[in-house]
C-alpha positions, 0 to 999 in steps of 0.5 A: 735970525728974526723971530716970526710972529705967531698967534696963539691959535697958530702956535697951538696948531703947530706945537700943541703943547709946551713940551712939543714946542721946546723939542722943536726949538731944541732940534732947530737950535742943535740939529745934530744933538 
């Protein structure tokens, strides 16, 4: 899987906080827990 390039502004719009980003990555990596 290739990582998408994201600017800082795009990242802030999508996640807002580091914690929200970590939660999104965890959910993507382990969708069933």
